[in-house]
N, C-alpha and C positions, 0 to 999 in steps of 0.2 A: 504494500500500500504506500503510495507516495506521501511524503511528509508535507504538510501544509506549512507555508512560510510563517515566520513570526509576525506579530502585529506590525502594520505598515509604519507606525511611528518609529519603531526601532530601526527598520530598514532605512527610512528617510534620514534618521538621525545619523546613522553610520555613513551614509553617502555624503551628508552635509559635512561631517568631520573630515572625510577624504578630500572634499572640494576645498575646504578651508586650509587643510594641510598643503594641498597642491598650490593654491594661491600664495600661501606664506613662503613656500620654497621658491616660487618664481620671483616674488618680491625680494627675498633674501639674495638670490643669485644676481638679480638686476642691481640691487644696492651695492653688493660687493664688486660687481663688474664696473659699474659707473665710478665708484670710489677709486678702484685700481687705475682706471683711465686717467682720472684727475691726478693720482699720485705719480703716474708715469710722466704726465705733462709737467708737473711741478719738479719732478726729479731732473727732467731734461733742462728745465729752466735754471735750476740750481747749478747743474753742470756747466751751463753756459756762463753763469755768473762766476763760477770758480775759474773757468778758462779766462774770462776777462780779468779776474783777480790775479791769475798767474801772469798774464801779459803785462798787467800794470806793475807787478813786482819785477818782471824782466826789465821793463823800461826804467823803473826806479833804480834798480841796481846797476844799470849800464849807462844811463843818461847823466850828464853833468850839468844840464840846464836846471838850476834851482827852481826857477819859476814853473817849469813843466813838472818837476818832482813834487812841488807843493800842490799843484792841481791834481795830479794823479793820486797822491797819498790822501788828500783831503776829500776828493770827490769820488774815488773808486775804492781804495783800500779801506779807509776808515768808515765808508758807508755800509760795509758788510757788518750787520749787527745780528745776524741769525745763523749763518752757515759756519759750523766749527771747521777751522782750517789750521793746519800746521805746515810750515814750510822749512825745509832744511837747506841751508846754503851750501855752496861748494866747500866751505871751510868747516862743514859739519856742525854749524850753529843752528839751534832750534829756535824758531819763532812761532808764535801762535796767535790766534784770534778766536774769540767766542768759545774758549775752553774754560770750564770750571776748574780752576787750579788755585790752590792756596799759595798766595804770594809769599808767605812766610817760610816756605820750603827753601832749602839750600839749592844751589844751582845743580849740584849732583843729583839730588833726589828729584828735582824738577825734570831734569833730562831723562831720568829713569822712567818717570811717569809718562813724559811725552813720547819716549821711545815705544813704550807699551801701547800707547794710544795710536801711534803711527802704524803699528802692526795690526791693530784692530781695524783701522781705517782702510789699510791696504787690502784686507779681506773683502771689503764691500765695494771699493772703487779703486781702479788703477790710478796711481799718482800721475800728476801732470808735470812734465819736465820743463824747466825754464832754461832758455838758451839766449845767447846774444852773438851778434856777428862782430868779430874783432877787426882790427885795422887791416889785417891781411885778407879779410873776407871769409874766414872760417868761422863756424859756429862753435861756441864754447858753452859748456854746461854751467849754469848758475845755481842749480839745485832742483829740488822737487817740492811740489805742493800736494799735500794729502788733505782729504776732506771726508765728511760724512753727512748724512741727512740732517737737515735742521730739525729742531724740536717740533716745529709746526708740522713738517712732513711726517715725522715719526708718529705724531698724534693722529694725523689724517689716515695713516695706514692702519692704525689700531681702531679707528672710529667705527667702521662697519661691524667689526666683531663685537665691540662693546654694545653697539646698537642692537645687534641680533641677540646678544645675551639678555639685554633688558626686555626686548620683545618676547623672547622665549620665556623669561620669568613671568612677565605679565600674562602671556598666553596660558602658562601652566596654572597660575592663580585663577584666571578666568575660567579655565577648564574645570578646576576643582569647585569653583563657585557655581558653575552651570550644573555640574553633576549633583552637587548638594541640593541645589534648587529643584532639579528634576526629581531627585530621590524624595525630597520633602513633599513635592506635589503628588508623586505616586503613592506615598504613604497616606496622604489625605484621601486619595481616591479609594485605596484599599479599605481604609477604616470606614469611610462613608458607605461604601458598597456593603461591607460586612454588617455594619450596624443596621442599615436599612433592611437587609435580608433577614436579620434576626427579628426586627420589628414586624416585617410582613408575615413571618412564620407564626408569630404569636397567636393571631386570631384563628387560623384554621386548626392549629393544635388544640386550642381550647374547645373548639367545636367538635373535633374528633374524639376528645376525651369524653364529652357529653354523650356522643353517639355510642361509644363503647359501653358506657353504663346502661344505655338502653338495650344494646345487644346482649349484655350480661344477664339481663332479666328475661330474655327470650328463651323459653324452654327448648325450642328446636335447635338452637345454636349453642346453648350453654355448655354442653358436655362434648363438643366436637373439637375443642382446642383452638378454634378460630379466634375467640376473644383474647386468649392468652398471647397468640402471635401478634395480633393487632396491638395489644398492650405493649409488647416489646418494641414494636415499630414506633409507637407514640413516645416511649421513653427515649428511643434513638433520636427522634425528631427534637425532643427537648434537649438532648445532649448537643445535637447539631446547632440548635439555637444558642446554647451556652457558648459553643465554640465561636460562633460568629460574634457574639457579644464581647468575647474576650479580645478580639482583634482591636488593636489600638490602645488597649490598656496593658499595663505591665503585669503579666501574670505572676502569681506566687508559685515559685518552684518548691516542690517538696520531695523528700526521699521516697520514691515509689518503687514497688516491686515490678521490674520490667517484664519478667516472665508472666506475672499475673495480668498485667495490662494487655500484653500481646495475646494471651489466651482468651481474654474477653473479646478482643476484636475478631479473632479467628472463630470463636464460638458464635458470634453474630453473623459473620459473613458466610460460613460454611453452608447453612441451609438456604442461603439466598443467592448462591451462584450455582453453576452447573455441577451436577453430581460427579462429573468426570474430572473436576478440579480437586486435587489432593493437597491439603495443608499439612506441613510438617514443621514442628518447632523443636529446635535443639538447644540445649544449654548444659554446661557442666555443673551449674548450680542454680537451683530454683529460687535462690535468695539474693540474686544480684539486684542491687538498687541503684537508681540514678536520680539526679535532680531534674524533675520534669513537672510540667503542668499536665495532668493526666488527660483531660478532655482534648487539649490541643495535640498532645503526642499520639493519642488514639487516632485522631484525624489523619495525621501523617502516615501511620501504619496502614490505615484503611485505604488511603489514597494510593499508596505504593502497591498494595495487594490488588486493588481494582485495576490499576494499570497493568499489573502482571497478568491478570485474568484476560484482559483485552489482547495483550501481546501473544498469549498462548492460544487464542481462539477457542476459549472455553474447554480446553483439554490440556492437562499437564499437571505439574507439581510446583507448588510454591513452598520453598524451604526458608525458614526463618531461623537464624543462628544468633544467640545472645552470648557475647564474649566479654570477659573481663580483661581490659587492657592494662598497660603499664601507666604510671604517672596519673593514677586516679581517673582513668577513662573507661567507658563502657561502649562496646561496639554492637550494633544490630545490623546484621547482613540479611537482606531480603533478595532471594534468588528465584528466578523462574526458568522454565524450560521453553521459553518462547523463541521468537525469530531474531531477537537481538536488536541492537541499535546500530545503524551505520556509523562508522567512525566520524564521518563529516557532520553528523548530527549530535554527537555526544556533548559538544560544548554548548548546544542550543536547547537541550531538553529542559533546562530550568528557566528559560526565558519565557515571559508571559506571551501567550499567543501561539507558542509552538505546540503542534499536536500532529499525530499520525492518524488520527481518527477522522472519518468523514464528518462527524458531528462532534462538536466540542469547542470550548473556548481556549483550551490550552493553559488553564490557570492552576490545575491541580499541583503539579510539581513546583511551579513558581511559589504557590502558597506554602507548600511543604518546606521549601528552602528558607522562606522568610520565618516560618515558625521555628525551625531548628536553629538557624544561625542568628536570628534577631532576638528571639525570646528565650532560647535555651543556651545561647552562646556555644553552640556545637557546630558540627559540620555534616553535610550530606553531599554525596557525590556518587558518580558511577564508578564502582570499583573495577568491574570488568563487563565486557559485552562481546558476545560471539553469535554469529548467525545460527550456529548449530547448538551451542551449549546454553544459550540464553543470556540474560542480563542479571547482574548483581548490583544492587544499591547498598551503600554503607552509610549508616548513621553513627556519628560519634557524639557521645554525651559525657557529662561530668558525673563521676561516681558520687553517690551519697555516702 
């Protein structure tokens, strides 16, 4: 039987998340690309400025016209206020500009620092050689100019990644807020639906109780066991009403005998399902207790058993094992001999709206998960599933 898809809200929500993620990635890539283009343009401009700086130094070191030297040093060399540069003359003298260096250092320590800085600069950019033409027309070396990115360019390179980090953090916080808001809304819907159902059941139950008393006095029906079975169903309806009323309220957990609760559920279900369905309950100890709210826990067991009956097509065995685990845990495994759950659907079975039935809302397992994990602080999951061997659900509870 083909599985029906989950409620459209969840599908649309998943698609919306992927769309938002795709748009975010495109924006991020575009932002990084555009910033890198700007960085490359600024880097090229700074290189041109350093080339001009080197040419000015060449002219300064080789020209004897004091007026030209004053113009070059004042208008070109001293105008550089941002690009860190170090130039080494042919006499191995270190000069620098825009380098954060303690002036109180000795010349030896200063040269050591500048030498290390030059090595770092050389790893990023090739040095620019300064030359001049001597009187005989030959070029002579005046030294080398080393430089690195300005502080502004370094900041600009890091800016898109800082921006993306801020956007990511904001997106993560928004995602958490959205999920919390959605969960709160779902909780209100669950509670409203449950309490309204309990309210609507109240009137017909009262009416049925009255009719049972009428039937109890009918001599033709009195000794046929019909009234007794109807009375059991009325009690069951009252329990169901109590279960619905408990949704939305914090239930009081008590140490209950799990074997006794499960036997009660099996005893009620056995005569109401196919005679070809066999229930088996296994436990090493009939005194295993766990902290549960009995009416809600019975609901979970009943739901899993009914799902198992549907999976087996009204023929097969439902085996329930009660195990005492380590660290104060109690496990309840419910296995069937049905057709199993396809691997692709295992992660969806607890989603509201997911069902393999032609008729059904797909809320049973979703409610079971909420009851166990929200109210009992336990866990429920598909322990194993095979098309031949069937499916096993495991419930984990806290021992009493």
